[in-house]
C-alpha positions in Angstrom: 0.6 16.8 -5.1 -0.4 13.5 -4.1 -3.3 13.1 -1.7 -3.3 9.7 0.6 -6.2 8.9 2.9 -6.6 5.5 4.8 -9.2 3.3 6.3 -9.9 0.3 8.0 -7.8 0.7 11.0 -9.6 -0.9 14.4 -9.4 -2.9 17.3 -9.0 -7.5 17.1 -8.5 -9.9 18.8 -4.7 -11.7 18.4 -5.3 -13.7 15.9 -8.1 -11.8 14.4 -8.0 -10.0 10.5 -8.2 -6.4 9.5 -7.9 -5.0 5.5 -6.5 -1.6 5.5 -7.1 0.5 2.2 -5.4 3.1 0.8 -6.8 5.7 -1.3 -5.1 8.3 -3.5 -6.3 11.5 -5.0 -4.4 14.3 -7.4 -1.3 13.2 -9.3 -1.8 10.1 -9.1 0.4 9.2 -12.3 3.5 10.4 -11.0 3.3 6.8 -8.5 5.3 4.7 -8.8 5.9 2.5 -5.2 3.4 2.8 -2.9 3.9 1.0 0.5 2.6 0.6 4.3 4.5 1.7 7.2 3.6 1.7 11.0 4.7 3.3 14.0 3.9 1.6 17.6 4.1 4.0 20.9 8.0 4.4 21.6 9.6 3.1 18.5 10.3 4.7 14.9 7.9 3.9 12.0 9.4 1.1 10.3 8.0 -0.7 7.0 5.6 -3.1 6.5 5.4 -3.8 2.6 5.9 -2.1 -1.0 4.3 -2.5 -4.1 5.2 -1.2 -7.6 3.3 -0.1 -9.5 3.9 -3.8 -12.0 2.9 -5.5 -8.8 5.8 -6.5 -7.5 5.9 -6.8 -3.6 8.7 -6.2 -0.7 7.8 -7.6 3.1 9.3 -7.0 6.4 10.6 -10.3 7.7 8.0 -9.6 10.9 5.1 -10.3 8.4 5.8 -12.3 5.6 3.1 -15.1 5.1 0.3 -12.9 7.4 0.4 -9.6 5.7 -0.4 -9.1 1.8 -0.4 -5.9 0.0 -2.5 -5.6 -3.3 -3.5 -2.8 -5.5 -5.6 -1.7 -7.9 -3.7 0.6 -10.8 -7.6 1.4 -12.1 -9.2 2.7 -8.8 -5.6 4.1 -7.2 -6.0 2.1 -4.0 -3.5 0.0 -2.8 -4.8 -2.5 0.2 -3.4 -3.9 3.4 -5.0 -7.8 4.2 -3.4 -8.3 7.7 -3.7 -12.0 9.3 -3.6 -14.0 12.1 -2.6 -10.3 13.9 -0.5 -10.3 16.9 -0.4 -8.0 20.2 3.0 -6.7 18.7 1.3 -5.1 14.9 -0.5 -2.8 17.5 0.9 0.8 15.6 -0.3 3.1 13.2 -0.4 2.3 10.2 0.3 4.7 7.2 0.0 4.7 3.7 3.0 5.8 1.5 3.5 7.1 -2.7 7.2 7.4 -4.1 6.9 9.2 -7.3 9.1 7.9 -10.7 13.0 8.8 -10.1 12.1 9.5 -6.2 14.6 8.1 -4.4 12.2 8.4 -1.3 8.4 7.8 -0.1 7.4 11.5 -0.7 3.4 11.3 0.2 2.1 9.9 3.3 -1.4 9.6 4.7 -2.4 10.6 8.1 -2.6 7.2 9.4 -4.7 4.7 10.9 -4.6 3.1 14.4 -4.7 -1.0 14.2 -4.9 -2.4 18.2 -4.6 -6.3 18.3 -5.7 -7.0 21.7 -4.4 -10.8 23.8 
């Protein structure tokens, strides 16, 4: 079992920055990929960024150049640095983890709200 706890959300003006953190506990040795997803009101959940245990990253086109995902394996923590925030980035942000040999992300945090005002 893997438990994920997000922190760092809040209210920020457009153009501002926020840094999200996600601490993993439990069977952390089993985690390969970690990632951030988001869900805006009335929309489906979408991937924001993912990172492998080795540090390879992928980003949604909508956040490339503005968001940076990073990971500290020693602390079992993943971060999402969000710069140049836009109102359309407003959503609940979820941390996710995928075990080795798993097809999908199977462990999820409860989410943290990010609100960007115009």
